[in-house]
N, C-alpha and C positions, 0 to 999 in steps of 0.2 A: 439537532442531534450532534453534539460536540463529541469528537472522537479522542480528545487528548486527556491525559491524566488530570485529575483535579488540581494538582499542584504544578502542572505544566512541566513536570520533570521529564527528562529524556535520558538521563544517565542510568547506568546499571548498578551503581553503588548507592549507599545511603538509604534513607527511608523511602518507601514506595507506598503509594496509596493502594490499598487492597482492591482488586478488581474482580468482580464476578463475571466470568466470560459469558454467562447466559443472559446477563442483564446489562452489560456494559453500554454506556452512552445512551441510555434510554430515558426519556422524560417519564413522569408519573403516568401509569397506565391503569385502566380498570382492573379490579381483582381478577385473577385467573378463574375461569369457570371450569370446575372439574366434576367428574362423576364420583360415585361412591368409591372409597378406598377399599381395595380388596385385601385379602390376607397377606401378611408379610412373606416375601420371598427369601430364599437362602442362597448363599454363595458357597461353592465348593472350595473352601479355604484351606483344606488339609493337604491338597496336592501342590505340585510345584507351580510357580507363578507363570503359567503359560497363557496363551490367548484364549482364556476360558469364556464361555457364554454364561451370563447370569442365570440363576435357577429360575424355573417357571414361576409365575405369580401365584400359583396355587400351592406351592410348597410352604412348609411351616418352619418356624425357627427364626431366631434373630439374624439380622444382617450385620456382619462385623464391620461396622463403619465407625469413623472417628466421631467423638462426642461433639466436636465443633470443627470449624473450618481451618484451624491452625495447627492441630496436633493429631497424630495418628493413634487411634486406639489399638490398631493392629499393625505389626511391622510389615504386613503384606498388602494392606489396603490403605489408601490415602485419598483425600479429596482431590478433585480437579484443580482447585485453587492452590492447594499446597504444592502439588507437583509443578504447576506453572510458576509459582513464586520461586521455587528452588532453581528452576531453569533461568528465569529472568534475573535473579540475583547473581548468577554465575557467568552469564555471557558477557564478554568484553565488548567495548566499542573500539574498533581499529583506529589507529592514529590517522589524522587527516593527511591527505596527499594532494599534491598539486597536479591538475590535469588541464589539458587544452579545453577551452570553453565548450566546444562541441562534445567532447568526451564526458563533460560534467553533466550533461543533460539527465534529468531524473534524480540527481543526487542533491544532498543538502549542502548549502554553502557553509564553510567552516571558518569564514573570516568576514569582517566588516569591510566591504570594498568601498573605499572613499575615492570620489572622482577627483582627478587632477585637472579636469577640463570643464569648460562651460558647455552646456547643451541647450540650445544650439550655440555654436561658437561665434555667430554673428547674427545681427538682425536680418530676418529673411521673410520672403513672401510665403504664405501658407498655401496658396493656390495660384493658378494662372489668372492673370488679370492685369490691372493697371495700378501702379503705385502713384499715390497723389496725397494731397493734404485734405484732411477731413472737412475743414471749413470751406474748401473750394467746391466740394460736391454735396454739401449738406442739403442744399435746396433742390437737388435733382429729383424729378419725377418722370413718369412715362409721358405725361402730357407736356411737361416742360423740361426736356433733358438739358443737362449742362454739358457744353462742348469745351474740350481742353485740347490744346496742341500736344502731340506726342513727340517728345524730344529724343526718343531712342528706345532701345530694347535690351533687356538683360536676361540671360538664361542661367540655369543652375551650372555651377562650376566656373563662372566668370569671376575672377578674383579681384578685378580692379573696381574700387568703389566709385560710385557715381552720385550725382546730386540733382535735385530739381528745385526750381524756385516756385513762387506763388503762381497759381493759375496754370501749371504745367502737369503733365503726366508722363510716366515711363512704363512701357509695356514690360511685364515681368512674368517669368515662369515660376512654378512652385519650386521652392528651394533657392531661388535667386536672392542675391544680396539686396536688401532694401536700400534704395538711394537715400542719402541724407536729405533732410527736408521733408520726406514723406512720413506720414503716420498712419496710413491706411492703404489697404489693397482692395480695389473695387473688382469683384469677380467679373470675369469676362462675359458671363451670361447676363450680367446687368448692363451691358454696353452693346454698341453696334460693331464692336471689334474693329474699329477704324485703325488705319495705319498711320496717316499723317495727323488726323484729328479724330478724337473719340467722343461719341455721344454717351454720356453717363445717364442711365435711366433711374437710378436710385443711389443714394449716398449712405453708406454704412458709417457708424460712429467711429471716432478715433480709436485706433488699436485693433480694429477688426481685420481678421485674416492676416495677422502679422505675428511672427514668432520672434520675440525679443531675446537677446543674448542671455543665457542662463535661466530662461523661463522654465526649462525642464529640470536641469540639474546645474547647480553652481559649483565652482571649484571648492572642495572641502565638504560638499554634501555627501552623505552616504548614498551609494547607488544600490547595493545589495547587502542585506543584513545577514548576520550569522543565523543559521537555521532556516533560511529561505529555500524552498525547493527550486531548483534551477530548471526552468522550462524555456520555451522559445522566447518569451518576453524578456526574461532575465538574461538570456544569451545575447539578445539584441542590445540590451542596455550595457552589458559588460563590453561588448564590442565597441559600442559608441564611446565609452569612456576610455578606450584604449587597452583593455585587458585581454591579452591572448590566452592567459592561463589563470586559474583560480583554485584556491584551496577548498577542498570538499571532503565530506565524509565518504570514504570509499565503499563500494559494494563488498559485503563480506564474502569471502571465498568459502563455498559450501561444497564438500565432497559428499556424493550420494552413492551408497553401496547397498547391495542386497545379500542376505545370508540365507543359505538353505541348500542342502544337497540335492533337492528335487528340482532346482531351478536350471533352466537352459535359456540361452539368449534368444532374442526375437527371431533371428534368422534360422534357428534350428526347429525341426519338427519334433515336438515333445513326444517321447515314448510313454507307454502306460506308467502312471505314477509320477510323471514329470509335469512341470508347469513352466510357462513362459515367464521370464522376469519382466513384469510390467512395472514394478514399484520403482526401480531405478530411473525409468523414463518418467513416470508420473510425478515422483517426488522432485526430480530435477526440474521439471517444468513448473511445478508449484513453487519451488524456491526462486526460480527466475521471475515468476509473476510477482512474488513478494518483494523483489528488488535485489536479490543476491546474484553474485557471479557464481552460478552453480555449474558443476561439471559432473557428469555421470561416470562413475568408476566401475560400474557393473557388478558382477557376481563375485563374492569373496571366494578365494580358492579353498579347497577342502584339505590341502596339506598344511599341517600346523606351522611349520617354519615359514612357508610362503605366505600363509595367512597373517602371521605376525609382521612380516616384512611389508605387506601391503598396508596394514593398519598404521604402522610406523611412518610410512611414506606419506599417507594421507594426513596424518597429524602434523607433519612438517610443512605441508603446503596449504593447509586449510585454517580458516578461522572457526569453523564448525563442521563436525562430521555427523552425517545422518545415515543411520543403518536401519533397514527393515528386515524383520525375520521373526520366526516363531521361536522365541528364546525359552529354554528351560522346559520344553514340552516333555522331555524324558530325563530331566536332571540338568546338571551343570554342563552345557554342551561346549564344543570346541571353540566357538566364537566367544562365548562368555569367558572361557579360560584365557583366551588371548587378550581380551579386553582387560580382565582383572590383572594380567601381568604388566599392563601399561599404566595402571593407576587405580583410583577408587571409582568403581563402577557399581551401581546398585540397580537391581531390577525389582519392580514392585507391581502390585495390583492397584490400579486407580479406579475409583468408583465412577466409571463411565462405560457406555456401551454404544457402538461396538469397540472392541479392542482395549480391554482393561489392562493388558500386559504392557507396561512401559518401562523404559530404562533411561538413566541419565548418569553421567559422570564427567570428570575433567581429567584427561589423560595426557601422558607424555610430558616431556620436559617443560613445555609451555602451558600445561594444564588446559588443553584445548577442549571445549565443550563437545561431548558426544551424546547425541540423542538417539535412542533406539525406540522404534515404533513397531507395531505388529506387522506380521508378514501378509496378512489378508489384505488385498488391495483397497477395499472400501475402508476398512479400519485404519489403514496406513494414512490415507488422505484425510480422514477425520482427525486423527492424531496430529497430522501436520497443521490443520487449521487451528486446533486448540492450543498446541504447544510450540510448534516450530515457527509458524508464521509470525507470531508476536515477538519471538526471539530475534528473528532476522530484522524485523522493523526496528527493534530496540538497538541492534547493532548498527543500523543505518542512521540512528539518531532521530528517528521519527517520533513525534509526539503521539500520533494516533496509532497505537499498537494493534488494536482489535478492529475487526470489521464492525460496521454499524449494524445494529439489530432493530427490528420493528416488531410490533405486536400485530398478529394476524388472527383472523377467525379460522378455526379448524373446520374444513369442509366435511370431515367425517370423524368418527371416534378414533382416538389415538391411545394405544396401550403402551405402558412402559414398566420395566421391572423396578420394584421398590428398592430404593437405596442406590440406584445408579442414575447418573445423568445420561439421558438417552439423546442421541443425535440421529435423526432420521432424514434421509434425502427427500426433498419435496419440490413442488412447483408453487411459487408464490405469485399471485396476480393482484392487480388493483381491483377493488370492488367498485361497481358502478356508483354506489352511494357513498363512496369514500372509504379509506382504509384499505386493508389487504385481506385476501383469502388465501389459505394455503391447503394443498392436498399432498399427501404422501405419494411418491412416485412408484407406480408399478404394483403388481400383485406378488404374492409369495413365490409364484412359479417363475417370475422373471429372473433372467441372469443379472447378478448384482452389478456387474460392470456396465451393462446396458442401461440399467435403472439409474445408476449414478450419472451416466453421461447425459441423461435426459433431465436431470434435476438442475434447478437454478438456486437452490437454497438448502440450508440445514434447518430442520425443525428441532428445537432444543426443549426437552422436557426435564424439569428439575427432579432431583433425587427423591423428594418426598411425594411425588405425584405418580400414581399408577394409571390414571385414566384421565383423558381430556375429552369431554363430550363434544359431539358435533355442535358447532356454534360457540364453543368456548374459546377463550383467548389463549394463544401460545406464542412463545418467543421464536422469531425466525431470523436466521442469519443469511442474508442474500450473498451468493457466491459470485460476485462481480469480478471480472478480470482486472487485476491491478487495484481493486477497491479495498 
C-alpha cells in the first residue's frame, strides 16, 4: 500500500494527480457489497452555509451536488475532492532551514549530504578477538587447534599502527586498528583467550570480522539524500561524516483558534448555554501529530477591533491558520467579516458528513492559508483528517499525504445520507481468517466525544451509497498516531 502520489510529486504547484481520499493508496479490492438504495435525500440548501445536518434518507427531492468531481453545480455545495484540491494547490512549502542534527529529527532532509570522510576511517576489528593471517588459521579445528604466539594487544582509541608477521597474532578489541599484515579477526569465543599464546579452534576466511577503510562510506559518497526522513539512523550517519547541522524542510507553523461567543476556556466552569473550548486543544494536538509546529491561540475575542488584531498577528507568525467555529449560522458573523477584511475568504457546503460547512482563503500580505472547520468537536477533527492533515504533510514535503486505508467487512448494517461522503468513527480489528472487520463505535445515546475517544478508525462511505449491509466491504481509515 504505497502512500505517495503516482507521480512522486511533493510540491504544491504544477500538476497534481487527483486523489480520492476515500480510496487513496489502495490495491484493487472486491466490489463493495451494499443493500438496496433508498429514496434520495435532500439538503436544506436555501439557508446560510452553517454546520447543517443532511436531510433524512426518507426525504424526497434531488440533492444539489456537482455533476462531476471537478466543478460545482451549486455555489454552496462542492465535492470533498474539489475542496481538498483547492487547499493543496494553495498551501506553500516553507523555505528550507539549517538545524542542528538533533533538532532535525522527524523532518525531511533538504540537501544531498556528501561525505568528506571515509567510514570507517581506518581498517579495524569488528569484534573482540585476535588479528591474524587467514592462511595461518585456515586449518584450525576443535580437535586440532592452531597455536599462535600473541605479540601484543590493541584497544579502541589506540592511534599507533602495529604490524604482525606470519604465524603471529595480536589481541584486539572491537574498533581497534587492524595491524598491518593481518587480514582476519578470529572471534575470542573461537579461542582459549590465551595471553602469551592463543589456541585457535576455527579459522574464518580472509576478510572476516574486519571493517576496511571506506567500506561503509567513501569520501564523495552521498550520505543522506534530499527527501530522506531524518531519524536516529540518519542522525548517526550525519554525525559520523562530521555534520553538526543539516538543511531540512521546517515544520510549518500552525496557529489554532476557536470562534464562538459561547466558548469558555477549559479552566472555567461553563454557565448554562456555554461550552468548553475543546477544539483549540484537539486541533493543536492533531496538527502536532501531523508534524506541524502548532501553537494554541485559544478563543477569538468578541470585540471587533481586538478580533482583527489577533487575526493579523496570527497571519504574521504562521504558515497556516486553522479556525474552528459555527460560521454563518445566523448570517455573515463578526469573524467572517474580520476574515473578509483581510483577503479572499470563502465559506461553502462540502458534500460530507459530519461538518459540511467549511471555509478556506489566503489572507494578509503574504496570503497565508486560512482553513475554517466546523465548531462541533467531532466534525472539527474529521475535517482536520480530510483537509488539514494532508495540507500540513504537503508543507513538510512529504510524499505520503494521506493516511493509508484498508477494506474491512462491516460488522453491522451502516446507513449514510445519499449525496454525502459519510465519516463514521469505528473500531477496526483483524479478522481471525485474515483481513479486517470494523464496527461503528457506540450507540446513538453515547456522548460523541467519548465515542470518538474509543475509536481507532474512520469508516468512509461514498456519496452514492446509502446502505452497507452487514458483511459488506467498506473503506476504513485507521487513525494511528503519526501514521
